N, C-alpha and C positions, 0 to 999 in steps of 0.2 A: 380516762376511765378505765383504762385497760394495761395490760400487762405487771410487769414487776420488777425490778433493779436488778434483778439475778439475771436478767436478760437484756442490759442498758443495751448490748450492741442492736436488738431489734425491735427498742423500742423509742428511737429517735423522733420525735413528732416536731415537723415544722411551724414553729410560730406555737409553740406549748406554754410559752412563757405569757403569752396574749389570750388564752382561753377566757371566753365570755363567761364570768360568775354566773350568771343568770340561767345560761344553759346547762351548765354544771349543776346547781342547785334545781332546776326542774327534774332532772335525770334521777339524782340524790333522792329527792321527794318522791318521785313514783315509785321509787324502789321501796321508801319506808310505808308508803301507803299499800303497796301490795304487801310485804311481808306482814302488816298489822293486822290485813285479811288474813293472813293465814294460820293466824292463830289468835290469841289473846292478845288486845293493845297496849301490853304491860313487856317493857324491853325484859325485865326479871324473870318472866314466865314464858317466855318468847324468843328464843337463841336468834332467828332469823333477824327478827327487829332489832336487837341489841346489834348486832353488828351493824345493819343499814344504819341506824345512831350515830355508831362510831367512825362510820365512814365517812357519812354527814359530818362530824364535829373535826373530824382531820380535816375536810376542807373550810372549816370555819362558817359552817351553815348557822346562820342565827337559830337560836332556839324557838323563838315564832314559828319560824318557819317548818321546825321539825313538829313541834306541835299542830299545826296546820293539818301536815302531812300525814299526822296517825289520825287526826279527826275524820278526814277523808273516808277512810276506811271504815266508819260507823254506817250505820243505815239511816242515822238523823242526818247525818252531812249530806249523804249521798255521794255524789262521784262516778267518775268512769269505773267500769270495772274490766282493770286490765289483767291480760294475760302474757305467759313467759312462751316464746319461739325463739329457735335460734336456725340460722341458717348457716351454708358452707359453699365454699367455692374456692376459686384460686384466683390470685390477684396478677395485674397483667405481669410480672416476671414468672408465675405460675406457682407462688406460694401458697400456700395452704393457709386457708383465711374462715375462722370460724364467728358469726354475729350473732351476740345475742341482743334482745330485745324484749321490752314491756311494750304492749299494743293495746289500744281497745278497737282497732280497725283492722285484722289482718292482712284485708287483703290489700289498704293500704302502703302497710308496709313491707309487706314483699313487694308489691310493686316499685316501690321507691329503692329496696336494695338491690332487687333485679335491675333496676336500670341503673343504678351507679355502678353494678359488675359489668354491664355491657358495654355503658357508654366509655367507660374509664380502660376497656381491654383486657378488663377479667371475664372469667367464665362462673355463670350461676351453676351450682350442682346440687345433687338430691342430699338429703339427710344422710350423711354415715358417708360421705365422698371424700371427706376429708380428716376428718375426726380419728381416726385411725393412727394419725401422726400426731397425735395430744395423749396426754394421759390427763386426770380428771385430780387434783390436789387441793389441798386448802393452804393458801398464803397467810402469812401475815409479816408487815412490813414495822420496823420503828427507824426511826432517825439516829444515825451513829451515837448521837448526843447521850441518847437513853440510858447508854448502860457499854461497858468496856466488852470485848468482843468472847472473852473467856467469861463472862458473867451471864451474858444472854444463852452462851453455847450451852453450859451445861442447865440455865433454869429452863433453857426450851427444852432440852432432852429430857429433862427429869420430868417435864409435864409432859411428854407424849410425842413431841416432834421427832419427823423422819430426819429431817435435815439441818442445818443451819450453817451460812457465809455472811460473812461480815465484811466490808471496807468503809473507806473512811467516811462515806455518804450513809450508807443503811447498814441495818441488818435485816436478811431474810431468814423467813423460818418458813419450812412444809412439814404438812401433817397430811396422812389420810383425811380424805374430805368428811367422815363422820368424827374425826375428833378434831375439827377446827375447832368450834367451839368451846370445847375443854382446854384446849392448850393457850386459845385466846385470854379463857376468862385467868387461868394461872399466871401468864404474863402480864394481865393487866394488875394484878393485887402486887406487883412487885416494881413494873415499869410505867404503869399508868396506861391511857388509850393509846393503841396502836395507831400508824397512819393507814394500813390497810388491812383489812380483814377478811378474807372472802372466800370462796371457791374459785376454783382458778383453771385453766387450760393449760399445762405445760408444754412446750412443743417436745417430739423425740426425735425427730430427725430435722433438718434445717435446710433451707434452701438459701443458697450465699448468691449478694448481688454484688457487682464489682464493677459497676460502671455507673458512670453518674447521671446520666439521662435516664436509667431503668429507675436508680432508686428516687431519683425525684417523681418519676409517674407514679413508682408505690405509694410512696408517701402521700402526695395530694389523693391517690384512690383511698387510702385508711382517712384521711382527713374528711374526705366528703361521705365515707361509711359514718365516721363520729359525728358527723355535724347534724346528722339526722335525729330529728326529734327523738322516736322510739327507740334507737340505736341506743344499750347502756352499754356495753364491751366489745371491742373487736380484738380476737386476738389472731397470731399470725405465726408462721414458724419462719419465716424472713430474718437474715442475717446480713447486714450491710457491714461491705469492708472497712475495715478502720481506717484507711486513706481514704475513702469515697465519704464516709460518715466526717470525718473532719472538714474537708471539704464542703459539706452541706451545714455545720455547726459554725462555719467560717461566713455565712453569705450574710 
């Protein structure tokens, strides 16, 4: 649930194809609940909820699951009171890492995240210790089949996007954070629901990984963070060398 295709080289995930749907759905449901609590529980009147539902649909989350997640936001249905929090630090190879979480117990989540950093050779930092290595953007993604590169480019720029790039797999669109919902809505009218639409952390500078052992330790570290039930997204500025990436993908 983190990163995007424009940075494929830093997005490799060991065994990503085997990710458990139940865990993914639980994280998506939590975001929907928090989004519904942040405003009206109606997608057309709550941009954040609309984007959360779009993300859930992109993962083929059942309609019943989505409706239950929205219902949890009401006082009648009750449910945990989740808060948003983010952590910063460095991975084993000294790449900058930002961890975003939704939690009903900040002490538990902080302890779990700190433990993963410490046990796997990373270092847990203070707020602001690595975020200067990133810029906040809106990010939208469509499969390549949704449109031609020229169609997506023209439509996205006309809608207010800052940048558009396409390859044989995806169309990647960047926006200013405040323009994310407006650009998403404009694109949706022509191309349907996007695969991804969310606020993102884009690395400004990158830290290269050039050996297999370091790359494996780094990926295990990222996997451990993403496996935590409270963690929603993990962002980093690592860039794995192409030859190392090929070896990892061949395992």
